[in-house]
N, C-alpha and C positions, 0 to 999 in steps of 0.2 A: 250307442251300441254299434259295433262293427260286425259286418257279416263276412265270413270266409266260406267259400265253397270248396268242398273236398270231393274228389271223384276217384274211386278205386279203379285201377287198371292193372292188367297183367304184363304189359310191355310199355315201359316208360318212353322209349324212343318213338315207338309207333303212336303213342298218345300225344306226344309233343308234336309230331308231324301232323296228325289229324286236327288237333285243336288250333294249330297255327294256320294250316291251309283252309280249314272250314270257317274259322271265326276271326282270323287275323290276330290271334293272341300271340304274345311273345314271351320268351323265357325271362323271368325276373331273376330269381335265385334258384340255385340247385341245392338239394339236400342229399349229397352223395348219390348213390344209385337208387335210393328209395323214394325220391320225390322231387318235384319241381313246382315252382310258383309261376303261373301264367298270368300275364298282365294284359290289359287292353279292354277289360270289361268294367262295369261299374263296381264290381267286387273282384278281388283276386280269386283265381281258381287254382287249387292245389291238386296236382295229379300225384296220387300215392300208389306205389307198387304194393299190391297184396296178391299173393299167390292164389291161383284158382284152387279150390278145395279146402282152403283154410277156414277156420271157424269165424263167422262174421262178428260174433260177440259172445262173451261168456254167458250172457243171459238167454241165448238161443242155441239150438242145435243146428241151425241153418249154416250151410257152407257157401262160400263165395263161388259164384259161377259167372262166367262172362258170356253165357248164352243170353238172349233177350230175356229180360226179367222186368217185373212191374214193381214200382214203388209209388206211394202216394205223393212223394216229393220229386219234382223234376225241375229242370232249367228251361226258361223261356228266353230266347234271344230275339230282341226286337230289331227288325231289319227294315230297310227302305224298299227293297225289291225282293220279294219272297221267292220268285222263280229263280233269280240268280243265286240266292243263298242256298236254295235246295239243290240246284245243279252243282254248285261248287262242293257242297258237303257230300253229295252222292258220289262225285268224281273221286273223292278221297276215302270212301269206305262207309259213309252213312247209308241208312236205308230210309226211304220215304215209305211210311207205313199206311198212309191213306192219301188220296188225292187232296191237294190244297182246297180247303173249304173257305167260303166267304160268308161272313156273318155281318150283322148290322154294324158292329164295332170295328171289324177288320178281317184280315185273312189269317188262316192258321194252317201250318204244316206239321203233322205229327211225324216225328223222326226217331231214329235210334242210332247211337254211335257204334263203332266197331266193338265196343266192350259190353254191349247189351243194355246200356243206359238210355232211357228215353229222354228226349228233349223236344222242344217245339220251336219253330220259327213263327214269329208274330209280326205282321205288318199292319199297323193301325191305319184306319181310314177315317176321314173327316175328324170327328172329335174323339176317336178311340173309345175307350170304356165309358166315357161321358155320354155316349150315345145310348147306353142302357142303364146308367146310374139313376137311382131314384132320389 
């Protein structure tokens, strides 16, 4: 099975700049004015232009909004230096939503991109999740 990550955005060029500057992703392929493939992660990330206010799905009355929103699915980016990653992302439009927290397994920064999508930076310590695995 192959995993593809899709992120809805309302400005393709702004999203390309953000995901390049924050995560070092580079443009792979462009799909006209409606999407782009970003490479440099363990899975390709597709930025897809979807206008604010459009219906999210025919199965729901929800409309797209690019204000901060919550979803049970989000991206975690594993980094070597969490402070540097947070600083770089914030400098290009991300928000740090809570101070960096240290856990037995590692450090965690709860973030949001300029399009309202939540994501986290994770810096593993020692044995990472093996520290808490049973």
